[in-house]
N, C-alpha and C positions, 0 to 999 in steps of 0.2 A: 504494500500500500504506500504509494508515494505520489508526488504531484505530477508525474508523467502520465498517470492514468487519465481516463476521461475526467473532465472537470465537473464532477457531480456537485461541487460546491455552488456552481452557478445556477443549478436547478433544484437546490435542496427544498425550497418551499413547495414546489410543485411535483417533486419526484414521485410521491406515492400514487398520484393520479395520472402521471404521464406514461409513456411507453415503457421505460425501464421498470417503473414500479409495478405496472400491470404484468409485465413479463416475469418479474420476480415472484409473483404469486404462485406460479407453478412450483418453484423451488421451496417457497414457504410451506406449501401443502405437504410436500414430502417430509420436511422437518417436523411439522405439527403431527403428522401421522406416526412417525417412527421414533421421535425423541422421548425417552423415558424420564419424565420429571417426577420428583417426589417433593413433599413439603419441605421447605428449607434448602432445597438444592442451591448450590452456589454455581451460577451460570455466567460464563463470559461469552458474549457475542463479539467475535473478532471481525472488524469491518462492519460495525453495527448500523452504519447509515443513519436512517431516520428513526431507528429504534422500534420498528414494527414487530420484529421477532420477539424482542424482550417484552414488549407490551402484551402481545398475544400469549406468550408463555405465562405471564403473571395472571392472566385471566383463567388459565387452566389450573394453575397451582401457585401457592404462596412460595415465591423463590427469592433468593438474594441475587438480584440482577446487576450485571456489570457489562458495559459496552465500551469498545475502543474503536477509533477511526482516526484518519488523518485529515479529514475534511471538516473544517470548523463549522460551516453553515449546516451541514448534515447533522453535526453534533448538537447544534442549537435546537433543531427540530426534535432530535431524540430526547434532549433534556426536558423539553415541554411535554413530550408524550410520556416520558418515564421519570417524573419528578422525584420519585423516592429511590431511584437507582443511581449507581455510580457510573457516570458517563464521562469518558476522558478522551482528550486528544493524545494519541499514543500510537507508535508503530507496532506492528505485530511481532517484530523480532526481538524487542527488548522492552518488556513490560515491567511495571513497578510492583507486581504481585509476589507474594511469598511462594516458596516452594510448596508443592503438594496442597494447593489451596482449593482448586475448583473441582466440582463433581463432573461438570461437563463444559465443553467448548463447542461453539458453533461457528462456522464460516460459510455464509450463504452468498453465492455470487461474488465471492471475494478472493478465494484461493488463487485463481488464475491471475489476479492483480498483484499478488505479493511479489516484490522484486527479489527477495532472498528466501526462497522456500525452505532451504536447508535450515536456516536460522529460525524460521517460524516453527518448523517441526521439532527442533530441539527445545524451543521455548515452550511449546505446547506440552512436551514431555515433562519439563521442569515444573510447570504451574498446575498440572493436573494431579489429583490424588491418585495413589495406586488403585487401579480398577476404574479410574475415571475414563470417560468416553469423549471422543471428538467426532462431531458430525459435520461432514463437508458436503455441501450442496453446490454443484457447479454444472455448467452446460454438458450435455451428453451428445457430443458431435461424433459422427462416424469417422473412422480413421482417415480417409482421404481429405475430408473437410477440415478435420483438426490439424492435419499437417499443413494444408494450405493456409489456414488462419494463423497458425504459429509462425509460418514463414513471413506472412504479411504483417502480423501484429506484434511480433516479439518485442520490438523497440517502442511500441506505442502503448500496448495494453496488456502485456504479460504473456502467459503461455498456458495453453489448455492441456489437460491430461485425461487419459481414460481412467476408469475406476481401477483397473489392474495396475496402471502406472502409479496412481496415488497410493494404492495399497503397498506396493513394493517400496516406495519412498518411505512411508511411515513405518513399515516393518523393520527397515534398517535402523531406525531410531529406538525401537523397543516397543512398538505397538503391535497388537493382534487384530486382525481383520474380524469384525463381528458380522457385517452384512453389507450388501449393496442393493439399492432399490433404484429402478429406472423407469422413466416414461420416454416418450419420443424426444423431449427437449431437455429433461433434467436427470441428474443422477445424484444419489445420496450415498456417500461412503461413510460407514460407521466403524471406528477403530477404538480399541481400548488399551490403556496404558497397562503394561504387564510388569514393568520393572520398578 
């Protein structure tokens, strides 16, 4: 997550109702369906944007919600939407949280934007509790389309991975694959910290 990504900041006030916000709903639905929340869960939404996921999670269950993003105007919307949660400007690679703090992390339509995925994966391992889970919802592009997009967009908007590629990356850090769920547009990869 850095400033070379799409300038979401300029559209923050209208994001939820515009194309990107409507498109994101497919990804939100996968998260809402498969994320296991329990009362008091400590949840960090990485790349939280306008706070929609945290707000909806709090309607399902009483959680301790945290959100980080690098776009200040998106965070302003998130703070209004989630006034009782910890919403911060912060990169995904170096967070201020204690070791073994969170029960679960989410990264929805964000992972492909992260400029240093290796550092994010290590940071996720550090701040998740043993047995904690990370839920990554990202586009589900067929192999040829993904390769073309990665060639065209790598220096503009990040890099897209298949569910198998994401799983392999996280397993190298000490995560175990729990499940993958897909539809035509979205994929959700669930991994658990085992170390």
